[in-house]
N, C-alpha and C positions, 0 to 999 in steps of 0.2 A: 781197478785201482793205480796201476801205474799211470794213466792219466792223469787223475787227480794229484798223485805224488807230482808228477814231472811238470804240474800248475803251479804247484806250489810251492816246489824248489825254485822254479822260474819267478815266480813272485817276489820271492825275497832275495834273491840272487838279484834282479831289477831295482828293488826297492832301494835295498841295502846299499848299492853300488853309488846309484844316484842320490840317494840321500847323504852319502859318505863324500862324495865328490863336490857338493852342493859346498855341505859342511867346510870343504878344505877353502874352496874357493869365495868361501863368505864366511869366516872363524867367529865374526860376530851374531851369527844364528839369526837375524834379522828376516832374510830371505825365506827364513821356512817358519817365521814366528815365533824366535825362541829367543830367550834372554840370557846373556852369561850369568843373570843373578843366579841361574839354576845350577850353576857349576861353585856356586860359594862352599859346600858342603864337600867337594870331590878336589883331587889333585891338579885339575886343569881350571887355565884363567882364560879360555877361550875352546871354542868347538874343532879347532885344528887337531888338534889329536885325538878326541873321540871319533871326526870324520875320517882320517887315516883309519883306526880300526877299526871304523864299520866298514870301510869299501875293501879294504885288505882283507880283513878278518872272518866276516859275515858274508859279504857279497861273494870274493874272490870265491873260499868254499862251494858256495849256493854255484857257483859260476860252473867249477870243474863239475860238481852234483849235475847240472842240466846237461853238459857238453858229455860225460859218461854217460846218462839216462841214452841222448842221443844215440849214442854210438851202441848202447846195450854192453857196455863195458861188463866184467865180471866184477868190478870193484863197484858200481855204480850205486849198490845199494846201500855199503858203506860210506859211500861220500855221501849220499842224502841223509844217511844216519849224522855221520859229523855236521854237515848241516843246519842238522834240526837240533843238533846239541849247543853250535853254537851260537844261533838264536835264540834258544830258550837262556842261555844262559847268559848274552847280553842284555837280555829282558830284566832277568832276576837283579845282575848286578845294577844295571840303570835303574831300577825302581829303588833299590838298596841306596845309591849313591845319591840320589837326586832328591829320596823321600817325598814324592810326588808318584799319585796314580793314573791313567788317563787311559781312556777307550783304546786306545792305540796298542796297550802296553798288555791289555787284556787278547786281544785280534792276532798281534804276533806271537803271543806265548801259546796260545792256543793250535796256532799253524805250526809253529815250531814242533809241538808236544805230535802234533799229527804225524807232520812229516817222519818225527822218529817211528810212531806206532807203523804207520804206512811202510815204510822202508824193511821195519823190522817183519810185518809180515810178507811182505813180497821176499823178503830174503830167505823164510820158509822154516823162521825158527819158532813160529808159536801157531795153530791154526783157530779161526774162531768159528 
């Protein structure tokens, strides 16, 4: 279970950081096959601010979780839970704002929930 948790938080950390940086570098979204028209119902005019938020909030929190898990730090599972909550919340808000559902939403939502459950289990709060 520890290995699976590490793989999942590493995946989220890597993909969120890279995606966020790509959105900041190319705020029109063209590099990632995104259209600015998706943002018409949101407070954003381009993908720069969402990219910053994605890289900092999701990517950085999960990167901290990765490093703490590598060090077997006492707070590693708390950071993993925080990272899982962040990606789950991000996906839910994202779907509500753009009013579109894509298969990647379900993938990341499932990963976020699995991260939370695995970290909570490894923390010893409940047994299966």
